[in-house]
PDB file of N, CA, C and O in Angstrom, chain B, residues numbered from 101:
ATOM      1  N   MET B 101       5.711 -52.547 -11.336  1.00  0.00           N
ATOM      2  CA  MET B 101       6.529 -53.455 -10.700  1.00  0.00           C
ATOM      3  C   MET B 101       5.917 -54.217  -9.593  1.00  0.00           C
ATOM      4  O   MET B 101       5.092 -53.705  -8.836  1.00  0.00           O
ATOM      5  N   THR B 102       6.275 -55.310  -9.509  1.00  0.00           N
ATOM      6  CA  THR B 102       5.874 -56.175  -8.384  1.00  0.00           C
ATOM      7  C   THR B 102       6.895 -56.124  -7.216  1.00  0.00           C
ATOM      8  O   THR B 102       8.078 -55.834  -7.390  1.00  0.00           O
ATOM      9  N   GLU B 103       6.369 -56.416  -6.061  1.00  0.00           N
ATOM     10  CA  GLU B 103       7.149 -56.294  -4.855  1.00  0.00           C
ATOM     11  C   GLU B 103       8.509 -57.178  -4.968  1.00  0.00           C
ATOM     12  O   GLU B 103       9.637 -56.864  -4.586  1.00  0.00           O
ATOM     13  N   LYS B 104       8.060 -58.416  -5.626  1.00  0.00           N
ATOM     14  CA  LYS B 104       9.150 -59.443  -5.818  1.00  0.00           C
ATOM     15  C   LYS B 104      10.322 -58.886  -6.671  1.00  0.00           C
ATOM     16  O   LYS B 104      11.505 -59.071  -6.385  1.00  0.00           O
ATOM     17  N   LEU B 105       9.905 -58.226  -7.687  1.00  0.00           N
ATOM     18  CA  LEU B 105      10.797 -57.715  -8.677  1.00  0.00           C
ATOM     19  C   LEU B 105      11.752 -56.563  -8.040  1.00  0.00           C
ATOM     20  O   LEU B 105      12.956 -56.437  -8.264  1.00  0.00           O
ATOM     21  N   ILE B 106      10.987 -55.792  -7.238  1.00  0.00           N
ATOM     22  CA  ILE B 106      11.696 -54.620  -6.596  1.00  0.00           C
ATOM     23  C   ILE B 106      12.843 -55.251  -5.559  1.00  0.00           C
ATOM     24  O   ILE B 106      14.009 -54.859  -5.569  1.00  0.00           O
ATOM     25  N   LEU B 107      12.373 -56.216  -4.724  1.00  0.00           N
ATOM     26  CA  LEU B 107      13.307 -56.781  -3.840  1.00  0.00           C
ATOM     27  C   LEU B 107      14.523 -57.565  -4.528  1.00  0.00           C
ATOM     28  O   LEU B 107      15.628 -57.649  -3.992  1.00  0.00           O
ATOM     29  N   LYS B 108      14.232 -58.088  -5.676  1.00  0.00           N
ATOM     30  CA  LYS B 108      15.383 -58.792  -6.449  1.00  0.00           C
ATOM     31  C   LYS B 108      16.115 -57.762  -6.951  1.00  0.00           C
ATOM     32  O   LYS B 108      17.310 -58.057  -6.988  1.00  0.00           O
ATOM     33  N   SER B 109      15.839 -56.528  -7.405  1.00  0.00           N
ATOM     34  CA  SER B 109      16.557 -55.407  -7.855  1.00  0.00           C
ATOM     35  C   SER B 109      17.530 -54.885  -6.822  1.00  0.00           C
ATOM     36  O   SER B 109      18.658 -54.502  -7.131  1.00  0.00           O
ATOM     37  N   PHE B 110      17.059 -54.881  -5.581  1.00  0.00           N
ATOM     38  CA  PHE B 110      17.736 -54.333  -4.498  1.00  0.00           C
ATOM     39  C   PHE B 110      18.957 -55.285  -4.192  1.00  0.00           C
ATOM     40  O   PHE B 110      20.108 -54.884  -4.016  1.00  0.00           O
ATOM     41  N   GLU B 111      18.530 -56.655  -4.151  1.00  0.00           N
ATOM     42  CA  GLU B 111      19.638 -57.726  -3.881  1.00  0.00           C
ATOM     43  C   GLU B 111      20.655 -57.723  -5.110  1.00  0.00           C
ATOM     44  O   GLU B 111      21.864 -57.752  -4.879  1.00  0.00           O
ATOM     45  N   ALA B 112      20.240 -57.694  -6.222  1.00  0.00           N
ATOM     46  CA  ALA B 112      21.176 -57.669  -7.392  1.00  0.00           C
ATOM     47  C   ALA B 112      22.210 -56.659  -7.162  1.00  0.00           C
ATOM     48  O   ALA B 112      23.400 -56.929  -7.328  1.00  0.00           O
ATOM     49  N   THR B 113      21.787 -55.464  -6.772  1.00  0.00           N
ATOM     50  CA  THR B 113      22.871 -54.332  -6.783  1.00  0.00           C
ATOM     51  C   THR B 113      23.474 -54.290  -5.452  1.00  0.00           C
ATOM     52  O   THR B 113      24.328 -53.428  -5.243  1.00  0.00           O
ATOM     53  N   GLY B 114      23.137 -55.124  -4.502  1.00  0.00           N
ATOM     54  CA  GLY B 114      23.743 -55.011  -3.143  1.00  0.00           C
ATOM     55  C   GLY B 114      23.346 -54.078  -2.139  1.00  0.00           C
ATOM     56  O   GLY B 114      23.978 -53.893  -1.099  1.00  0.00           O
ATOM     57  N   ILE B 115      22.131 -53.402  -2.511  1.00  0.00           N
ATOM     58  CA  ILE B 115      21.592 -52.378  -1.564  1.00  0.00           C
ATOM     59  C   ILE B 115      21.020 -53.124  -0.353  1.00  0.00           C
ATOM     60  O   ILE B 115      21.380 -52.864   0.795  1.00  0.00           O
ATOM     61  N   PHE B 116      20.145 -54.027  -0.646  1.00  0.00           N
ATOM     62  CA  PHE B 116      19.624 -54.870   0.524  1.00  0.00           C
ATOM     63  C   PHE B 116      19.396 -56.263   0.270  1.00  0.00           C
ATOM     64  O   PHE B 116      18.729 -56.527  -0.730  1.00  0.00           O
ATOM     65  N   PRO B 117      19.787 -57.133   0.926  1.00  0.00           N
ATOM     66  CA  PRO B 117      20.901 -56.946   2.199  1.00  0.00           C
ATOM     67  C   PRO B 117      21.999 -56.383   1.610  1.00  0.00           C
ATOM     68  O   PRO B 117      22.285 -56.630   0.438  1.00  0.00           O
ATOM     69  N   MET B 118      22.673 -55.618   2.332  1.00  0.00           N
ATOM     70  CA  MET B 118      23.941 -54.814   1.979  1.00  0.00           C
ATOM     71  C   MET B 118      24.950 -55.878   1.531  1.00  0.00           C
ATOM     72  O   MET B 118      25.268 -56.786   2.299  1.00  0.00           O
ATOM     73  N   ASP B 119      25.461 -55.772   0.283  1.00  0.00           N
ATOM     74  CA  ASP B 119      26.387 -56.789  -0.214  1.00  0.00           C
ATOM     75  C   ASP B 119      27.304 -56.075  -1.307  1.00  0.00           C
ATOM     76  O   ASP B 119      26.925 -56.196  -2.472  1.00  0.00           O
ATOM     77  N   ARG B 120      28.352 -55.417  -1.089  1.00  0.00           N
ATOM     78  CA  ARG B 120      29.088 -54.860  -1.994  1.00  0.00           C
ATOM     79  C   ARG B 120      29.814 -55.896  -3.161  1.00  0.00           C
ATOM     80  O   ARG B 120      30.313 -55.537  -4.228  1.00  0.00           O
ATOM     81  N   GLU B 121      29.736 -57.003  -2.732  1.00  0.00           N
ATOM     82  CA  GLU B 121      30.293 -58.020  -3.649  1.00  0.00           C
ATOM     83  C   GLU B 121      29.334 -58.357  -4.829  1.00  0.00           C
ATOM     84  O   GLU B 121      29.723 -58.971  -5.822  1.00  0.00           O
ATOM     85  N   ALA B 122      28.078 -57.927  -4.664  1.00  0.00           N
ATOM     86  CA  ALA B 122      27.045 -58.054  -5.783  1.00  0.00           C
ATOM     87  C   ALA B 122      27.552 -57.389  -7.032  1.00  0.00           C
ATOM     88  O   ALA B 122      27.418 -57.850  -8.166  1.00  0.00           O
ATOM     89  N   VAL B 123      28.200 -56.165  -6.687  1.00  0.00           N
ATOM     90  CA  VAL B 123      28.568 -55.282  -7.768  1.00  0.00           C
ATOM     91  C   VAL B 123      29.915 -55.496  -8.156  1.00  0.00           C
ATOM     92  O   VAL B 123      30.253 -55.533  -9.339  1.00  0.00           O
ATOM     93  N   LEU B 124      30.770 -55.652  -7.112  1.00  0.00           N
ATOM     94  CA  LEU B 124      32.339 -55.841  -7.333  1.00  0.00           C
ATOM     95  C   LEU B 124      32.676 -57.137  -8.084  1.00  0.00           C
ATOM     96  O   LEU B 124      33.643 -57.176  -8.844  1.00  0.00           O
ATOM     97  N   LYS B 125      32.007 -58.031  -7.908  1.00  0.00           N
ATOM     98  CA  LYS B 125      32.350 -59.240  -8.735  1.00  0.00           C
ATOM     99  C   LYS B 125      32.199 -59.104 -10.205  1.00  0.00           C
ATOM    100  O   LYS B 125      32.749 -59.900 -10.966  1.00  0.00           O
ATOM    101  N   ARG B 126      31.471 -58.120 -10.625  1.00  0.00           N
ATOM    102  CA  ARG B 126      31.192 -57.997 -12.056  1.00  0.00           C
ATOM    103  C   ARG B 126      32.469 -57.341 -12.782  1.00  0.00           C
ATOM    104  O   ARG B 126      32.710 -57.419 -13.987  1.00  0.00           O
ATOM    105  N   PHE B 127      33.188 -56.723 -11.874  1.00  0.00           N
ATOM    106  CA  PHE B 127      34.520 -56.081 -12.498  1.00  0.00           C
ATOM    107  C   PHE B 127      35.776 -56.841 -12.376  1.00  0.00           C
ATOM    108  O   PHE B 127      36.831 -56.445 -12.872  1.00  0.00           O
ATOM    109  N   ARG B 128      35.637 -58.054 -11.640  1.00  0.00           N
ATOM    110  CA  ARG B 128      36.841 -58.878 -11.487  1.00  0.00           C
ATOM    111  C   ARG B 128      36.999 -59.583 -12.715  1.00  0.00           C
ATOM    112  O   ARG B 128      36.049 -59.843 -13.453  1.00  0.00           O
ATOM    113  N   PRO B 129      38.355 -59.944 -12.982  1.00  0.00           N
ATOM    114  CA  PRO B 129      38.683 -60.879 -14.116  1.00  0.00           C
ATOM    115  C   PRO B 129      37.881 -62.227 -14.081  1.00  0.00           C
ATOM    116  O   PRO B 129      37.532 -62.660 -12.983  1.00  0.00           O
ATOM    117  N   LYS B 130      37.621 -62.802 -15.045  1.00  0.00           N
ATOM    118  CA  LYS B 130      36.961 -64.242 -14.921  1.00  0.00           C
ATOM    119  C   LYS B 130      37.957 -65.289 -14.748  1.00  0.00           C
ATOM    120  O   LYS B 130      37.571 -66.403 -14.393  1.00  0.00           O
ATOM    121  N   THR B 131      39.194 -65.068 -14.956  1.00  0.00           N
ATOM    122  CA  THR B 131      40.258 -66.050 -14.783  1.00  0.00           C
ATOM    123  C   THR B 131      41.161 -65.557 -13.705  1.00  0.00           C
ATOM    124  O   THR B 131      41.356 -64.353 -13.541  1.00  0.00           O
ATOM    125  N   PRO B 132      41.745 -66.532 -12.925  1.00  0.00           N
ATOM    126  CA  PRO B 132      42.655 -66.120 -11.980  1.00  0.00           C
ATOM    127  C   PRO B 132      43.872 -65.459 -12.663  1.00  0.00           C
ATOM    128  O   PRO B 132      44.262 -65.721 -13.801  1.00  0.00           O
ATOM    129  N   ARG B 133      44.450 -64.510 -11.756  1.00  0.00           N
ATOM    130  CA  ARG B 133      45.674 -63.864 -12.331  1.00  0.00           C
ATOM    131  C   ARG B 133      46.941 -64.725 -12.050  1.00  0.00           C
ATOM    132  O   ARG B 133      46.996 -65.361 -10.997  1.00  0.00           O
ATOM    133  N   THR B 134      47.966 -64.771 -12.955  1.00  0.00           N
ATOM    134  CA  THR B 134      49.121 -65.283 -12.571  1.00  0.00           C
ATOM    135  C   THR B 134      50.048 -64.319 -11.921  1.00  0.00           C
ATOM    136  O   THR B 134      49.861 -63.102 -11.908  1.00  0.00           O
ATOM    137  N   SER B 135      51.121 -64.972 -11.350  1.00  0.00           N
ATOM    138  CA  SER B 135      52.096 -64.015 -10.640  1.00  0.00           C
ATOM    139  C   SER B 135      52.763 -63.113 -11.523  1.00  0.00           C
ATOM    140  O   SER B 135      53.133 -62.001 -11.146  1.00  0.00           O
ATOM    141  N   GLU B 136      52.950 -63.591 -12.812  1.00  0.00           N
ATOM    142  CA  GLU B 136      53.397 -62.585 -13.827  1.00  0.00           C
ATOM    143  C   GLU B 136      52.517 -61.362 -13.989  1.00  0.00           C
ATOM    144  O   GLU B 136      52.970 -60.217 -13.988  1.00  0.00           O
ATOM    145  N   GLU B 137      51.352 -61.636 -14.116  1.00  0.00           N
ATOM    146  CA  GLU B 137      50.471 -60.473 -14.285  1.00  0.00           C
ATOM    147  C   GLU B 137      50.332 -59.595 -13.108  1.00  0.00           C
ATOM    148  O   GLU B 137      50.125 -58.391 -13.258  1.00  0.00           O
ATOM    149  N   ASP B 138      50.432 -60.128 -11.972  1.00  0.00           N
ATOM    150  CA  ASP B 138      50.610 -59.454 -10.748  1.00  0.00           C
ATOM    151  C   ASP B 138      51.762 -58.420 -10.624  1.00  0.00           C
ATOM    152  O   ASP B 138      51.642 -57.269 -10.204  1.00  0.00           O
ATOM    153  N   ASP B 139      52.999 -59.074 -11.100  1.00  0.00           N
ATOM    154  CA  ASP B 139      54.087 -58.335 -11.179  1.00  0.00           C
ATOM    155  C   ASP B 139      53.935 -57.087 -12.251  1.00  0.00           C
ATOM    156  O   ASP B 139      54.493 -56.021 -11.994  1.00  0.00           O
ATOM    157  N   GLU B 140      53.251 -57.232 -13.323  1.00  0.00           N
ATOM    158  CA  GLU B 140      53.048 -56.164 -14.204  1.00  0.00           C
ATOM    159  C   GLU B 140      52.195 -55.023 -13.704  1.00  0.00           C
ATOM    160  O   GLU B 140      52.280 -53.879 -14.153  1.00  0.00           O
ATOM    161  N   GLN B 141      51.406 -55.384 -12.790  1.00  0.00           N
ATOM    162  CA  GLN B 141      50.491 -54.484 -12.224  1.00  0.00           C
ATOM    163  C   GLN B 141      50.974 -53.586 -11.015  1.00  0.00           C
ATOM    164  O   GLN B 141      50.261 -52.683 -10.577  1.00  0.00           O
ATOM    165  N   GLU B 142      52.248 -53.887 -10.489  1.00  0.00           N
ATOM    166  CA  GLU B 142      52.900 -53.086  -9.536  1.00  0.00           C
ATOM    167  C   GLU B 142      53.167 -51.724  -9.934  1.00  0.00           C
ATOM    168  O   GLU B 142      53.452 -51.516 -11.113  1.00  0.00           O
ATOM    169  N   PRO B 143      53.117 -50.838  -9.171  1.00  0.00           N
ATOM    170  CA  PRO B 143      53.321 -49.397  -9.444  1.00  0.00           C
ATOM    171  C   PRO B 143      54.841 -49.145  -9.931  1.00  0.00           C
ATOM    172  O   PRO B 143      55.812 -49.604  -9.330  1.00  0.00           O
ATOM    173  N   GLN B 144      54.916 -48.421 -11.002  1.00  0.00           N
ATOM    174  CA  GLN B 144      56.100 -48.171 -11.432  1.00  0.00           C
ATOM    175  C   GLN B 144      56.545 -46.723 -11.036  1.00  0.00           C
ATOM    176  O   GLN B 144      55.674 -45.910 -10.727  1.00  0.00           O
ATOM    177  N   SER B 145      57.838 -46.378 -11.034  1.00  0.00           N
ATOM    178  CA  SER B 145      58.189 -44.971 -10.647  1.00  0.00           C
ATOM    179  C   SER B 145      57.966 -44.222 -11.827  1.00  0.00           C
ATOM    180  O   SER B 145      57.993 -44.776 -12.926  1.00  0.00           O
ATOM    181  N   SER B 146      57.743 -42.992 -11.695  1.00  0.00           N
ATOM    182  CA  SER B 146      57.444 -41.999 -12.854  1.00  0.00           C
ATOM    183  C   SER B 146      58.573 -41.823 -13.801  1.00  0.00           C
ATOM    184  O   SER B 146      59.709 -41.642 -13.361  1.00  0.00           O
ATOM    185  N   PRO B 147      58.326 -41.864 -15.092  1.00  0.00           N
ATOM    186  CA  PRO B 147      59.403 -41.600 -15.964  1.00  0.00           C
ATOM    187  C   PRO B 147      59.846 -40.136 -16.073  1.00  0.00           C
ATOM    188  O   PRO B 147      60.840 -39.787 -16.709  1.00  0.00           O
ATOM    189  N   LEU B 148      59.016 -39.288 -15.387  1.00  0.00           N
ATOM    190  CA  LEU B 148      59.146 -37.803 -15.556  1.00  0.00           C
ATOM    191  C   LEU B 148      60.260 -37.437 -14.483  1.00  0.00           C
ATOM    192  O   LEU B 148      60.297 -38.047 -13.415  1.00  0.00           O
ATOM    193  N   ILE B 149      61.050 -36.562 -14.747  1.00  0.00           N
ATOM    194  CA  ILE B 149      61.913 -35.868 -13.765  1.00  0.00           C
ATOM    195  C   ILE B 149      61.246 -34.759 -13.049  1.00  0.00           C
ATOM    196  O   ILE B 149      60.159 -34.348 -13.456  1.00  0.00           O
ATOM    197  N   GLU B 150      61.806 -34.260 -12.038  1.00  0.00           N
ATOM    198  CA  GLU B 150      61.155 -33.191 -11.143  1.00  0.00           C
ATOM    199  C   GLU B 150      61.053 -31.911 -12.031  1.00  0.00           C
ATOM    200  O   GLU B 150      60.061 -31.185 -11.965  1.00  0.00           O
ATOM    201  N   ALA B 151      62.094 -31.654 -12.855  1.00  0.00           N
ATOM    202  CA  ALA B 151      61.903 -30.398 -13.767  1.00  0.00           C
ATOM    203  C   ALA B 151      60.744 -30.593 -14.657  1.00  0.00           C
ATOM    204  O   ALA B 151      59.947 -29.672 -14.840  1.00  0.00           O
ATOM    205  N   ASP B 152      60.603 -31.802 -15.246  1.00  0.00           N
ATOM    206  CA  ASP B 152      59.383 -31.941 -16.059  1.00  0.00           C
ATOM    207  C   ASP B 152      58.034 -31.709 -15.356  1.00  0.00           C
ATOM    208  O   ASP B 152      57.100 -31.172 -15.952  1.00  0.00           O
ATOM    209  N   TRP B 153      57.953 -32.096 -14.166  1.00  0.00           N
ATOM    210  CA  TRP B 153      56.700 -31.820 -13.420  1.00  0.00           C
ATOM    211  C   TRP B 153      56.474 -30.384 -13.196  1.00  0.00           C
ATOM    212  O   TRP B 153      55.347 -29.907 -13.327  1.00  0.00           O
ATOM    213  N   ARG B 154      57.604 -29.593 -12.828  1.00  0.00           N
ATOM    214  CA  ARG B 154      57.532 -28.141 -12.844  1.00  0.00           C
ATOM    215  C   ARG B 154      56.963 -27.397 -13.982  1.00  0.00           C
ATOM    216  O   ARG B 154      56.175 -26.453 -13.917  1.00  0.00           O
ATOM    217  N   LYS B 155      57.522 -28.006 -15.145  1.00  0.00           N
ATOM    218  CA  LYS B 155      57.218 -27.334 -16.469  1.00  0.00           C
ATOM    219  C   LYS B 155      55.572 -27.688 -16.704  1.00  0.00           C
ATOM    220  O   LYS B 155      54.804 -26.851 -17.178  1.00  0.00           O
ATOM    221  N   ILE B 156      55.208 -28.851 -16.360  1.00  0.00           N
ATOM    222  CA  ILE B 156      53.715 -29.135 -16.585  1.00  0.00           C
ATOM    223  C   ILE B 156      52.980 -28.232 -15.623  1.00  0.00           C
ATOM    224  O   ILE B 156      51.991 -27.624 -16.033  1.00  0.00           O
ATOM    225  N   ARG B 157      53.397 -28.092 -14.338  1.00  0.00           N
ATOM    226  CA  ARG B 157      52.631 -27.248 -13.470  1.00  0.00           C
ATOM    227  C   ARG B 157      52.542 -26.044 -14.060  1.00  0.00           C
ATOM    228  O   ARG B 157      51.401 -25.591 -14.149  1.00  0.00           O
ATOM    229  N   ARG B 158      53.547 -25.309 -14.546  1.00  0.00           N
ATOM    230  CA  ARG B 158      53.501 -23.946 -15.097  1.00  0.00           C
ATOM    231  C   ARG B 158      52.572 -23.897 -16.120  1.00  0.00           C
ATOM    232  O   ARG B 158      51.811 -22.930 -16.144  1.00  0.00           O
ATOM    233  N   VAL B 159      52.483 -24.786 -17.001  1.00  0.00           N
ATOM    234  CA  VAL B 159      51.598 -24.870 -18.278  1.00  0.00           C
ATOM    235  C   VAL B 159      50.035 -24.913 -17.702  1.00  0.00           C
ATOM    236  O   VAL B 159      49.136 -24.176 -18.106  1.00  0.00           O
ATOM    237  N   VAL B 160      49.927 -25.752 -16.855  1.00  0.00           N
ATOM    238  CA  VAL B 160      48.511 -25.854 -16.153  1.00  0.00           C
ATOM    239  C   VAL B 160      48.019 -24.621 -15.524  1.00  0.00           C
ATOM    240  O   VAL B 160      46.867 -24.209 -15.655  1.00  0.00           O
ATOM    241  N   ASP B 161      49.073 -23.965 -14.734  1.00  0.00           N
ATOM    242  CA  ASP B 161      48.790 -22.803 -14.100  1.00  0.00           C
ATOM    243  C   ASP B 161      48.511 -21.585 -15.063  1.00  0.00           C
ATOM    244  O   ASP B 161      47.780 -20.653 -14.728  1.00  0.00           O
ATOM    245  N   GLN B 162      49.086 -21.654 -16.165  1.00  0.00           N
ATOM    246  CA  GLN B 162      48.737 -20.509 -17.161  1.00  0.00           C
ATOM    247  C   GLN B 162      47.403 -20.744 -17.978  1.00  0.00           C
ATOM    248  O   GLN B 162      46.770 -19.787 -18.424  1.00  0.00           O
ATOM    249  N   VAL B 163      47.044 -21.913 -18.139  1.00  0.00           N
ATOM    250  CA  VAL B 163      45.890 -22.253 -18.737  1.00  0.00           C
ATOM    251  C   VAL B 163      44.657 -22.407 -17.817  1.00  0.00           C
ATOM    252  O   VAL B 163      43.534 -22.184 -18.270  1.00  0.00           O
ATOM    253  N   VAL B 164      44.819 -22.730 -16.720  1.00  0.00           N
ATOM    254  CA  VAL B 164      43.695 -22.909 -15.727  1.00  0.00           C
ATOM    255  C   VAL B 164      43.608 -21.752 -14.759  1.00  0.00           C
ATOM    256  O   VAL B 164      44.460 -21.646 -13.877  1.00  0.00           O
ATOM    257  N   LYS B 165      42.658 -20.910 -14.873  1.00  0.00           N
ATOM    258  CA  LYS B 165      42.563 -19.596 -13.998  1.00  0.00           C
ATOM    259  C   LYS B 165      41.637 -20.112 -12.781  1.00  0.00           C
ATOM    260  O   LYS B 165      40.669 -20.853 -12.948  1.00  0.00           O
ATOM    261  N   ASP B 166      42.036 -19.657 -11.632  1.00  0.00           N
ATOM    262  CA  ASP B 166      41.243 -19.992 -10.440  1.00  0.00           C
ATOM    263  C   ASP B 166      40.049 -19.147 -10.533  1.00  0.00           C
ATOM    264  O   ASP B 166      39.183 -19.205  -9.660  1.00  0.00           O
TER     265      ASP B 166
END
């Protein structure tokens, strides 16, 4: 590898100079999101009730040994 190629690799991954956007921009959608899409992404409350969580916890505790 040449020095130029190594430096380009560091730059492409955001290692040097430090740039987190070099990687993060690859995971962003290519088109701008609409407000409807933003509304869909808001966290929803859990469809499970507290008793369901307790049942799940008991099953997990039975299966997974510390």
